[in-house]
C-alpha positions in Angstrom: 75.4 95.9 97.8 78.1 94.9 100.4 79.8 98.3 100.1 76.5 100.1 100.7 75.9 98.1 103.8 79.4 98.9 105.0 78.8 102.6 104.3 75.5 102.7 106.2 76.9 100.7 109.1 79.8 103.3 109.3 77.4 106.2 109.1 74.8 105.0 111.6 76.7 102.7 113.9 80.1 102.1 115.3 83.0 103.5 113.3 85.7 101.3 114.9 88.4 104.0 114.6 88.0 104.2 110.8 88.3 107.6 109.4 86.3 109.1 106.5 89.3 109.0 104.2 90.0 105.4 105.0 86.4 104.5 104.3 86.4 106.2 101.0 89.6 104.5 99.9 88.1 101.2 100.8 84.9 101.9 98.9 86.7 103.2 95.8 89.1 100.3 95.3 88.1 97.6 92.8 86.1 94.7 93.9 87.8 91.4 94.6 86.4 89.7 91.5 87.8 92.4 89.2 91.2 91.9 90.7 90.9 88.1 90.4 89.9 88.3 86.8 93.0 90.2 85.9 95.2 87.5 87.5 93.3 84.7 85.9 93.6 86.3 82.5 97.4 86.7 83.0 97.7 83.0 84.0 95.8 81.9 81.0 97.9 84.0 78.6 101.1 82.7 80.2 99.9 79.0 79.9 98.9 79.5 76.2 102.3 81.1 75.4 104.1 78.1 77.0 102.5 75.6 74.6 
């Protein structure tokens, strides 16, 4: 939902010197929770292996 709002804001309002390629690269990257889940899983695996 947040990414759609950013897209519509970019399309119909101020672009703030952000190009179309930059906007697409931002919209295409994984969400923050997906990135965080990867790190959390790695930490859990490391802690289990230290026992």
